[in-house]
C-alpha positions, 0 to 999 in steps of 0.5 A: 419292436422299432423299425430297425429290429423289424428291418433286421427280423426281415433280413433273417426270414430271408433264405440263406442264398440271398443273405449271403450275396455278396456286396463287393468285390473282395466278397464276390465268389467264383467268376475268375475270367471275367472279375479277375483283378485289372479285369475290364469289367472289374476296373469299369466297375470300380471306377464307376465306368460300366457300359451296358451289358449283360449278364448270360449264364445258368441259375445261381453261377452269380449274374444278380449279385454281381449286380447287386456288388455294381448298385451298392460301388455306384454313386450313381441312381439303381433301378432293377426290374424283373422282364416277367412281371414288368412292362412297357409302363414300368420301362418308361416310368423308370427312363422318367426317374433316370431323367429326373436323375440326371437332371437335378444330381447329375446321376446316371442310373443303371437299370437291371432287368432280371431274365431280360429274354422275356422282354419281347420287341416292343419291350426292347425298343421302347429302351432303345432310345434310351441306352443309344443316348446315354440316359440310363446304363443298361445290365441284363441278367438271363439264363439264355443266350441272348443273341439267339432270345434278344432283340440284334438290336440291344445286344448289339448297344450290349457288351456280353459277358459269359457266365460259367457254372460255379466250380465246384471248390469256389461253391465248398468255398461260400459253404464255409463262409456260410458256416462262419459268417454269424452277421448273416449265415450260419454262425450262430449255430452249433454245426459240425459238419461230417466228412463228405457233407460239404463235398457232396453237396457242392457235386449234386448242386452242379455250379448252381450256387443257390441250390449249394445254400438252399441245401446247407440250409435245410439240413441244418434247420431241420437236424435234432440237436445233439446232446451237448446243443451240437448240430450234426449234419451227416452225409445222409441229411446232405443226400435229404437235403439235395434228393440225391444218396452220395456217389457209392464209389470213391472219385478214381471207381468214377472215372473210371465207371465212366471212361469204361461206358465211354469205350463201350460205347465206341466199342459196339458191347451194348451189354457193357456199355449198358451195366457200366450205364445202371453201375453209375446211376445207381451208384449216383451219378447226374442221368444228364451228365451220361446222357451229354457223353451219349450224344457226344459219342453218336457224333464221335464214334458214329458219324455220318456211318448213321446219322439216325445215331444222333437223333436216338441219343438228342432224342434220348436226352430230351425225353430225360429233360421233360419226363425225368426218372426212372421213365426217360431209364427207357430211351436212354437204354434204348440210345445206348444199344442204337450208339452201341451196335451202328456202323462206327466212323470217326471221320466227322472228328478227323475232318474238323480238326482237320478243317480246325488245323488250318483254320488256327495255321493257315488263316486264309480269308481270300473268298472267292470272288464269285462266292462273295456277297454281292450286296457289297462288292466291288463292280469288278466282283459284281462282275466276277460274280457272274461266273458262280455256277448254279447248282440247281440249273445243272442238276444240283451239283457241278464241279467248282472250286469253293476252298481259297486258293493256298486250300484248294486241295484239301480234303477233311472229309473222307467218308469209311466204307462204314454204314450211310457213308459208303453211301455217299462214298457212292453219291459222291462217285456219280459226281466224279468227286473223291 
């Protein structure tokens, strides 16, 4: 066996998700909001003019794949590190290589850092001078919000591209390509996929193409061929490969049940909400989807009438995330009952929408001078800042204009008389507020 055959064998042993990675922009699936034709990122990659950037998004949405596309497209040197296993010494070695490539061949160096949010301040600081001097073009890949999880010095020198979970049609397109591809995919097998299989895998992968590829490959490789040699993947095989049963109702019924669940929460009918919750769960619905709806309704329909509703709903979602089903069904049911039985008010939603409307249509940025930041204010504004009334000097509240002049009489939040909002009204009345 020669080296070429050995490399082919190693390639065949790689997971389907790895073998099917796009090699160029034409093969890349999804993320049309950032890689569409004539988009800034696509032009920068095609012209080899990409600056330092951070790819931020959920697992399996194409961050690393796009970085590999850049590696295949660029004429520059490409170094890949993982923040989990790499340290300052690895960074220094990469920088030395980049300097040598620049001096000897005039090549720029791209440094891909997977899981870049795992780099601490010391590790990040070791990269900073090289990014500033253009010695390396940094490409970070992370599932965490870089504005919160990374040092601001690195983030401020990069353009952040937010990746979204892949759409079901994107995932199904990729799965169909894998079934046909004889070089990298499953095309060498005689596979027949029954109705609903790819749809089920796409739906349950929740935008994660890696999960979808793994499920399809597992189903294909563990299904015994029929008498004619054909591998027939049934819905039951897909359910086992992705460990979730297909929904026992059609799409229309699914949305009807989900709508009934949400409206039962709003309508304070805990019996109905519990039933629709269980019907959706037993039918194959993702519990996290219902937990998210519960959190939203705790603010949308309960709001400030009972602020504890949001605390209990988010706690139930946290319990689901940490302990899973079936145990988390108890805190979820607890939260459903609480949200249903709580006093209701949509005052928060009304206030939010009214404020948003003014922010879009009026856009008055003439902040009263006594509210401005003194650290950079003009001499005139610094003198005027003496007019600011510090509320704690007046017992915690003092009447004072905070909105710009054109909006000074706006009243966005109007508490109802329900639940805790009635208490808010009483507190406002004591302060002499509306």
